[in-house]
C-alpha positions, 0 to 999 in steps of 0.5 A: 500499499502506498500513500502520498504526503505533503511536507515542508520543503525537504532536501535531506530525504532520499529514496529508500529512507525509512520514515515515521508518518504522523497523520491524524487522518491515518491513525497511529504513527507508522513507519514506511519506505520513501518510494517517490519524491517530487518537489513542487512550486506553488504561489507562496510555497514549495512543498515536497510530496513524498510517496511512502510504501506502507507495510500491509500490517501497519 
């Protein structure tokens, strides 16, 4: 299962990193593997969009 998270501009995250995801809409904090990174420019913001593979049992 994969999920997409928008975060503040982030340059230290790399593909394959394991990260903790804390999103109130998804329940308790869980660990996932970064499988996609996209930097986006918007008016007044430059978010980083991470695609994270979430283990099935999480």
